[in-house]
N, C-alpha and C positions, 0 to 999 in steps of 0.2 A: 131275804132268806140271808143269816149274817154268815161273812166268807170266811172261811176255813184259817187256817196258819200258809204266812209265802208261800210260797210252791218250793221246791230243794229237793238239789239234785244232790246225788247220792256221797256222801262224804263232804256236799260242800255246804255253803250258809245261802239265808233266805237270801232273797234276786235283790228283794227293795235295802238290803243292808251293801250287795256286793254295789251297789249304782249311786249310794252314799261313796261308802270310803273309794269305787274308781274318783265320782267327782277330788275326792279330797286329792287320792295319787296325784288327779292329771295337777291341780292347785300347785299341790309342791315340788312338782317337776317347775311347771312357768315357772315358779318362784328363783328353785335349783338354777333352773336356766338366765332366765336375767342376770341373775347372783354370780354363775361363771360367765357371762356372758359382758359385766360388769369385773367384774376379777380381768380379764384378758387385756380392758380397754386398760387396767391402772397398773397393768404387770414393767414392771422393769425393762428397759427398752432391751437390746443385746443387737450391737453392732456387729462382725465383721468383714475382716477391712481386705481388699479385693485388690492385687497389685498385679493379676496380669494384666499383657501384653499384645498385641499383634508384631512385633516385631522381637529384635534380642536388645534386650539395654541389663547390664549387672544387676544381680538382685539385690547387694547392697545400693545402688544406685538408686531399684525399685523403691528400696526402702524406705529409702533418705526422703525417698521422693510424695510416701504415705505420712511421714513425723512431718514432713513441713507442710503437710496439707491442714494439720490441727493446729498449725495456727490462725491467730482472729482474727476474724472478720464479721463485720458489717452484717446480719439476718441470718447469722451465716449462711450467706451467697455463694462464698466459696468463687471471687472474680478472678481467679488468676487461672491460665491455659499454658503447655505449660511445649514447646516445638522439642525434641532430642533433638545431636548430631552423634550416637555413640562410636561415629568410628575417630570421632577429635573432641572428643568427654565434654562437649558441652550440649549448656539445657541454657533456653528463652526462653525468659518471665514473659508475660505481657497482660493485661487487662484482659479479661474475656466481657465488650462489647452487648453481650447478652445477659450479666447478671448484675449489670450496675444498678447503683440506686437513684433515679435521678432527680426526683423529690427532696430528698433529705441529704444528698452529697450531689449538690450539681455540678460541678469541676470535677469529682473525682480523689477529691482529697484520701479521703477516709477506704478512699480505697483500692489505690497509693498506699498507702499506709499495711495496710492490709499484705500489698503484696510485699513492702520490706519484709512482713513477719514471717512470712512466710518462705522466705532468701535464709532471714537469718536462721530459722528451723533446716530447711536443706544444707544452708553450711555448715553450721553444727552435726549435726548429722552426717553428712560425709565426711566429714571431720576423726569423728569415729568412728566409722567404717576404715580408720587408714590413710584417708584418698587427703592429696593435696588441693587446695582449693584456691581460687581466680575471682572477683568478683566487680564488673566492671559495668555500664550503666549507658547505651545508646539509645538515641532518638531514633526511628523512623517513624515513614508516612505510608503504608501501604494499608489493602485491603482486611478491614478486621482485627489491625496490627496500630494504629492509629496512633504513639507515644511513645511514651521512654518503656524501653527494654532490660530486662536485666540478664550479663549475661554472666551465667553459674559453670569456670571449668576445671574439669576436678581432672588428676591426673596419679602415680604412683602406682602403688600396689598396695590395695584396700583385704583387709581378714576381719577377724568378730571385734565388736569394740571392750577395752578395757575397760578399766571398775572406770575410771572418770564415764571416758565416754558411755558406756551403762549410764551413769547419775544425768549423765544431758538427756541420753533421753527415755531416761523415766521420767522427770522432770518437765518435757514435749509428754508423757501422758498424765501426768496431772494437771499441765496448763488447764483450767477454766477459769470458766464468767460464772463469782457467787451473787445471786440476786437473792440466792436468802438473810436471812438474818446475821450480822456479825454480830460479837459479842462488845460490852460498853465498857470499853479498854483500851487504854494506851498499847501502840505498837511497843516493842521493848524494845532496850541501844541495841543491837545485837540486830532485830529486823530492822530499825530504822539505816541502819549501816549497810545494808544491804540493800535500800531500793536510796542509798546516797553515792552510791559506788557504781551509778548509771551515768553521766553526762545530762547535762538537759533535765534535770530531776527539779524540781522544787516540792516542799512535806509542807501541808498545814496542816496541824494539825485540830483537833474538833477544840471547842470551845474562842481561837482561835480567832480574828478577825478575821483572814482571808478563809477563813469554812468556813464563814456566816453565809459568806458574799458566794461563796460557791455552791453552798446545798441550794440558797434561796431562786438566784440566776438557774441552776437545775433543774428546780420545780417548775418556774417561771416558762423552763423554752422546751420544758415538756408537756405542761401545758396548753402552749400553742400549739405546737406537733399534733396533741392527741386531739384538737381544733381542729386541726387538719384535716378537711376529707381528706385528700392527694395525698400528702403523709398515711395517712390509715388506710389506706387501699393500695396503698406501695408496701405497708406493713403486713396486712391480710396476705397479701400473697405469697408471703414468705412465710405464713403461720401455719401450724401442722394438723392438724386434727384427729391422730389415731396413730401406735404403732406405725400401722399399714403404712399411710401411709408418706407417713417419716422414711418407713424401711424401703419403699417404691421410691421415691423422691431424692433418699440421702445429703440432703442439706436441709436447710430453711430453719423452724423455733418447733419442735416438736415439747411436750410440757414443759419437759425436765432441763429443757435449757431458756425456761420464761422461772425457774427455780421453785417449780410444784411437783411436786412429789407425793408415794399416796394415794390415799386414800383421796387425797383434795385433785389428783391427778383427775381419777373415775368419774369424781364431780363432776373437773371438766371440761373432760370429752363429750360427758355421757348428754351434760347443759347446753354447749357450747357447738351452735353451726356455723356451716362462712356468713350467714350476714348477718350473722350479731359481732363481725370480728368489727364492723365498722362501723358497731353504733352507739349510742353514744354514753351507754350502759360500759360495754366495756373497754371505753375511753377513762369513765371517771373513772373503774379496778386500776389501770396505766396509772390513771393519777396518784389514787389513791397508795398504790404500790411503794412510787417511784420519793413520796411524800416519807414514806416508813424503809424505806431500802438510807437517801440521806440522813434521817436523823437515828441510824443506826449505827457510821461511820468510824473508825477509830479520824480515821484524817482523809486529805485529798491529797494526791502525785501529782502533778501535771507536768509533761512530760513537754518543753520547748527545742522547733528545733529551725533548719531552713528550707529542706527540701525534704519533702511529704515520704520517698523510700526511707529516706535514710534513717528518718524519725520513725518508720517502722520495725526498722533492726533492730533500734534504741527502745522500742515501746517489748518488742519481745525478748531483748533484755536484760531488760528491767525487768517482767513481766514470774523469767524464769525464775531470776533471780527474787525476786519475790515467794512460788514457791514453795523453794529449795528452804527458805526465814522460815515458810511455816505464815508469811502473808496470804490473804484473800483478794483477790480481784475482783472490779465490774467496770467495768468502760461508762460512764458518765459523758458525751461531751456533745450534751444538748446542743450546751450554751457557742458554743463552737459552730454549728449548724448555723447557725440566724449570725450571719453578717456586721450589723451591729453591735449586738451583742459579742460576742468574739473581740472585736477592735478595740471596747472598750475594756475588754480581760488584759492588760498587759500593766498597760497602766493602773489599772485599778489594785493589782496583784504586788506591781515591781516588778514586773518580771523583765529579763533582758530575752527576744528571743518570739520567736511566732508559736504562740502557745497549740499543738499540734495533737493534745490527749487528755481527758480528768482524766482518773482511775477515781473510784471509793476505794479505797485498802482496809485490810481488818483484819480481827483474828476471828473465826470460827470454836463452837465447841463439838467436841466427839473429832468423827471419822473429814479428814483436809474435800475430799472428797476426788473428783479425778473429771476425765476428758470423756464427754459420752463418744465421742470418736463419731459424727454421725456423718462421714464423707464419705464425696464420692469415689466409685473404683475410678486406680489411674487411669482406665481404660478412657474415661468420659473429660475429660482435660489433657490428658497427654496425646500427645502424635509424634510420628517422625518424621525430621524437617528432611530427608536424604532418600533418594528412589535404592 
């Protein structure tokens, strides 16, 4: 017997049409859910600073410690710890032994440079708030703080930053590592003057023999590290593969700090697993990216100095001056992480002194950019040294 028309509810549609449309709706919702999930993965990360402490420390000092934490540091490991002595107006800055990089920085030289950069930001921030500041360095040998300790003493009558102070603080929030494309243009005379104002800096412009030596040496040194499984594993431990992971840890290298944004960030997070981070494909991508970066620089700035902490302070002065002049910066010191290559560098470049940092510099089109601000709450690295 021939079937009749599909059963229909009063005012409704045939049942088989409802089934088909229901299936389409499910597919659309599933696709929409995937799209929404991808959009969430790729959205810009937003970090809220946290300056709360469980003990009394003046607000300007806490703000200054936050600005200090915006200092450059390898792998964004934030390898500093601070002991506060509020009654005598002192802050003691030392290395955090749990945040060092024993494979790529076995002697702790780059870690001490980061402590120096932290110190410079702290000094400039405290001065911006009206404090008088003195800095000394001492050597200690005690559990958890074996090595040099920087003592920052602050006093006087703090207040709100004036115009110059505000400019100093703004430069710290804008200072960041530029791993993206730089323009194939030389620096201007004013920009070169800003770099030259910092002692110990030698600049090698694109097209010079020194630039070619540094570019080739950087790629070679990076390739050697990328092919070293221990170095891969060390880096992988600091890579973050989602906004949520980055915000939970408040350290390390999310996509933005690798120069990956927008849809590329979405794809990176969707297609990369923790296991991928130590594989050959990921290492080769890093080598290719490094080759493009050195090809896109206006020049290399080499900073020399005998003491890593002092060199770190000079580095931050240089970087803040570059920021104010609109010069983008990326540390590329892989050569210095190879003892033989580092030893050969002064003679090859005609340098007097010990090279401490190598920086790719140039200009970018459009917005200069700013510091991501992915930093730990003060309570995680500042403790009270008084009973």
